[in-house]
Short mmCIF file of the C-alpha atoms (twelve columns), coordinates in Angstrom:
data_MODEL
# 
_entry.id   MODEL 
# 
loop_
_atom_site.group_PDB 
_atom_site.id 
_atom_site.type_symbol 
_atom_site.label_atom_id 
_atom_site.label_alt_id 
_atom_site.label_comp_id 
_atom_site.label_asym_id 
_atom_site.label_seq_id 
_atom_site.Cartn_x 
_atom_site.Cartn_y 
_atom_site.Cartn_z 
_atom_site.pdbx_PDB_model_num 
ATOM 1   C CA . MET A 1   104.736 -6.690  -16.761 1 
ATOM 2   C CA . ILE A 2   103.722 -4.732  -19.851 1 
ATOM 3   C CA . ARG A 3   102.120 -6.762  -22.598 1 
ATOM 4   C CA . THR A 4   102.770 -5.706  -26.152 1 
ATOM 5   C CA . ARG A 5   100.015 -5.783  -28.708 1 
ATOM 6   C CA . SER A 6   100.944 -7.142  -32.099 1 
ATOM 7   C CA . LYS A 7   97.606  -6.385  -33.740 1 
ATOM 8   C CA . ARG A 8   97.419  -3.703  -36.390 1 
ATOM 9   C CA . VAL A 9   94.820  -1.070  -35.480 1 
ATOM 10  C CA . LEU A 10  93.163  1.504   -37.704 1 
ATOM 11  C CA . LEU A 11  91.801  4.415   -35.642 1 
ATOM 12  C CA . VAL A 12  89.159  6.573   -37.346 1 
ATOM 13  C CA . ALA A 13  88.840  9.633   -35.113 1 
ATOM 14  C CA . PRO A 14  88.909  13.457  -35.329 1 
ATOM 15  C CA . GLN A 15  92.083  15.285  -36.291 1 
ATOM 16  C CA . ALA A 16  92.427  16.504  -32.669 1 
ATOM 17  C CA . PHE A 17  94.271  13.277  -31.910 1 
ATOM 18  C CA . PRO A 18  97.874  14.173  -30.944 1 
ATOM 19  C CA . ASP A 19  100.438 12.426  -33.137 1 
ATOM 20  C CA . GLN A 20  102.949 12.166  -30.292 1 
ATOM 21  C CA . LEU A 21  100.697 9.600   -28.567 1 
ATOM 22  C CA . LEU A 22  100.944 7.384   -31.623 1 
ATOM 23  C CA . ALA A 23  104.665 7.883   -32.131 1 
ATOM 24  C CA . GLU A 24  105.580 4.875   -29.991 1 
ATOM 25  C CA . TYR A 25  103.027 2.609   -31.688 1 
ATOM 26  C CA . ASP A 26  104.052 1.371   -35.084 1 
ATOM 27  C CA . ASN A 27  100.979 -0.864  -35.284 1 
ATOM 28  C CA . VAL A 28  98.371  1.947   -34.978 1 
ATOM 29  C CA . LYS A 29  97.407  4.202   -37.857 1 
ATOM 30  C CA . HIS A 30  95.195  7.227   -37.258 1 
ATOM 31  C CA . ILE A 31  93.043  8.710   -39.997 1 
ATOM 32  C CA . SER A 32  90.480  11.475  -39.775 1 
ATOM 33  C CA . VAL A 33  89.314  11.719  -43.387 1 
ATOM 34  C CA . ILE A 34  86.419  9.338   -43.977 1 
ATOM 35  C CA . ALA A 35  87.234  9.005   -47.685 1 
ATOM 36  C CA . SER A 36  90.614  7.454   -46.832 1 
ATOM 37  C CA . ILE A 37  89.228  4.542   -44.769 1 
ATOM 38  C CA . PHE A 38  89.298  1.911   -47.485 1 
ATOM 39  C CA . PRO A 39  92.666  2.881   -49.008 1 
ATOM 40  C CA . SER A 40  94.083  2.735   -45.458 1 
ATOM 41  C CA . ILE A 41  92.554  -0.709  -44.904 1 
ATOM 42  C CA . HIS A 42  94.245  -2.030  -48.033 1 
ATOM 43  C CA . GLU A 43  97.550  -0.424  -47.066 1 
ATOM 44  C CA . LEU A 44  97.626  -1.469  -43.385 1 
ATOM 45  C CA . LYS A 45  95.538  -4.683  -43.480 1 
ATOM 46  C CA . PRO A 46  94.345  -4.055  -39.897 1 
ATOM 47  C CA . ASP A 47  93.129  -6.655  -37.435 1 
ATOM 48  C CA . VAL A 48  90.987  -4.074  -35.615 1 
ATOM 49  C CA . ILE A 49  89.201  -0.898  -36.723 1 
ATOM 50  C CA . LEU A 50  88.128  1.545   -34.010 1 
ATOM 51  C CA . PHE A 51  85.496  4.051   -35.148 1 
ATOM 52  C CA . ASP A 52  84.565  7.200   -33.229 1 
ATOM 53  C CA . HIS A 53  80.775  7.250   -33.638 1 
ATOM 54  C CA . ALA A 54  80.470  11.034  -33.300 1 
ATOM 55  C CA . HIS A 55  83.186  11.611  -35.906 1 
ATOM 56  C CA . MET A 56  81.645  9.198   -38.408 1 
ATOM 57  C CA . SER A 57  78.113  10.631  -37.949 1 
ATOM 58  C CA . GLY A 58  75.998  9.635   -40.975 1 
ATOM 59  C CA . ASN A 59  78.752  7.721   -42.787 1 
ATOM 60  C CA . LEU A 60  79.159  4.882   -40.296 1 
ATOM 61  C CA . GLU A 61  76.266  2.780   -41.588 1 
ATOM 62  C CA . ARG A 62  77.486  3.054   -45.191 1 
ATOM 63  C CA . VAL A 63  81.036  2.077   -44.236 1 
ATOM 64  C CA . LEU A 64  79.851  -0.854  -42.098 1 
ATOM 65  C CA . ARG A 65  77.647  -2.161  -44.905 1 
ATOM 66  C CA . ARG A 66  80.596  -2.048  -47.286 1 
ATOM 67  C CA . LEU A 67  82.802  -3.871  -44.780 1 
ATOM 68  C CA . GLN A 68  80.129  -6.522  -44.269 1 
ATOM 69  C CA . THR A 69  79.519  -7.275  -47.942 1 
ATOM 70  C CA . ASN A 70  83.128  -7.880  -48.979 1 
ATOM 71  C CA . VAL A 71  84.806  -11.145 -47.887 1 
ATOM 72  C CA . PHE A 72  88.222  -9.411  -47.895 1 
ATOM 73  C CA . TYR A 73  87.193  -7.627  -44.677 1 
ATOM 74  C CA . LYS A 74  85.687  -10.618 -42.815 1 
ATOM 75  C CA . HIS A 75  88.696  -11.106 -40.502 1 
ATOM 76  C CA . ILE A 76  88.656  -7.490  -39.249 1 
ATOM 77  C CA . LYS A 77  87.211  -6.870  -35.763 1 
ATOM 78  C CA . ILE A 78  85.210  -3.655  -35.603 1 
ATOM 79  C CA . CYS A 79  84.899  -1.530  -32.463 1 
ATOM 80  C CA . CYS A 80  82.823  1.601   -32.028 1 
ATOM 81  C CA . TYR A 81  83.335  4.263   -29.363 1 
ATOM 82  C CA . LYS A 82  80.165  6.139   -28.314 1 
ATOM 83  C CA . ARG A 83  79.442  8.780   -25.703 1 
ATOM 84  C CA . THR A 84  76.078  7.310   -24.650 1 
ATOM 85  C CA . GLU A 85  74.221  4.047   -24.990 1 
ATOM 86  C CA . SER A 86  71.223  3.812   -27.307 1 
ATOM 87  C CA . ILE A 87  69.449  0.465   -27.503 1 
ATOM 88  C CA . THR A 88  68.049  0.809   -31.024 1 
ATOM 89  C CA . ALA A 89  71.117  2.438   -32.574 1 
ATOM 90  C CA . ASP A 90  73.468  -0.031  -30.875 1 
ATOM 91  C CA . ALA A 91  71.383  -2.982  -32.064 1 
ATOM 92  C CA . THR A 92  71.618  -1.671  -35.614 1 
ATOM 93  C CA . LEU A 93  75.381  -1.302  -35.320 1 
ATOM 94  C CA . LYS A 94  75.683  -4.868  -33.993 1 
ATOM 95  C CA . VAL A 95  73.678  -6.176  -36.957 1 
ATOM 96  C CA . LEU A 96  75.944  -4.214  -39.303 1 
ATOM 97  C CA . GLY A 97  79.011  -5.970  -37.925 1 
ATOM 98  C CA . VAL A 98  80.299  -4.058  -34.892 1 
ATOM 99  C CA . HIS A 99  81.905  -6.581  -32.532 1 
ATOM 100 C CA . HIS A 100 82.509  -4.344  -29.498 1 
ATOM 101 C CA . MET A 101 80.787  -1.177  -28.291 1 
ATOM 102 C CA . ILE A 102 82.861  1.077   -26.048 1 
ATOM 103 C CA . TYR A 103 80.953  3.671   -24.033 1 
ATOM 104 C CA . HIS A 104 82.341  6.771   -22.369 1 
ATOM 105 C CA . ALA A 105 80.697  5.861   -19.053 1 
ATOM 106 C CA . ASP A 106 82.367  2.433   -19.058 1 
ATOM 107 C CA . LEU A 107 85.788  4.026   -19.293 1 
ATOM 108 C CA . GLN A 108 85.050  6.495   -16.491 1 
ATOM 109 C CA . LYS A 109 84.018  3.906   -13.894 1 
ATOM 110 C CA . THR A 110 86.894  2.258   -12.084 1 
ATOM 111 C CA . SER A 111 84.778  -0.060  -9.949  1 
ATOM 112 C CA . LYS A 112 82.877  -1.566  -12.881 1 
ATOM 113 C CA . SER A 113 83.369  -5.202  -13.762 1 
ATOM 114 C CA . SER A 114 86.559  -5.652  -15.723 1 
ATOM 115 C CA . ALA A 115 85.092  -8.143  -18.212 1 
ATOM 116 C CA . ALA A 116 84.206  -5.492  -20.809 1 
ATOM 117 C CA . LEU A 117 87.509  -3.676  -20.427 1 
ATOM 118 C CA . ASN A 118 89.476  -6.931  -20.631 1 
ATOM 119 C CA . ALA A 119 87.830  -7.707  -23.961 1 
ATOM 120 C CA . ILE A 120 88.782  -4.260  -25.252 1 
ATOM 121 C CA . ASN A 121 92.310  -4.472  -23.857 1 
ATOM 122 C CA . ASN A 122 92.810  -7.708  -25.726 1 
ATOM 123 C CA . LEU A 123 92.121  -5.813  -28.949 1 
ATOM 124 C CA . VAL A 124 93.872  -2.468  -28.505 1 
ATOM 125 C CA . ASN A 125 96.099  -0.681  -26.056 1 
ATOM 126 C CA . ALA A 126 94.222  0.695   -23.030 1 
ATOM 127 C CA . SER A 127 96.059  4.020   -23.070 1 
ATOM 128 C CA . LEU A 128 94.841  4.653   -26.613 1 
ATOM 129 C CA . ILE A 129 91.220  3.963   -25.588 1 
ATOM 130 C CA . LYS A 130 91.508  6.210   -22.524 1 
ATOM 131 C CA . TRP A 131 92.828  9.022   -24.674 1 
ATOM 132 C CA . VAL A 132 89.933  8.680   -27.149 1 
ATOM 133 C CA . ALA A 133 87.524  8.834   -24.200 1 
ATOM 134 C CA . GLY A 134 89.145  12.057  -23.012 1 
ATOM 135 C CA . VAL A 135 88.933  13.739  -26.423 1 
ATOM 136 C CA . ALA A 136 85.336  12.914  -27.237 1 
# 
């Protein structure tokens, strides 16, 4: 049985993301321009924001600090997709408000414990996450 996700998701990823994958999802909005993050948040009022760490580069910390300081954004769950794990950088992101870290290696392993993937699947559609892993 296919479960539908009712959560609104804001995906901040490179422009290489094919629009046809998002055509069937009316609850996912993709943006690639970093300057349009906050106008998109006010327009969509997302439950989850998924950041591509490589795409955000030096702007991620600034955006996370802004999200953390405003009470309007306190209900939003923040996820971050990264290619590799880094203990110090990941700890900083956690302190800045990232709820879930998604690593490329976690998505590639099929025999890994499903606890981490179940937590992610409860937030966003698995096919969307798998596509992001393939692009980055």
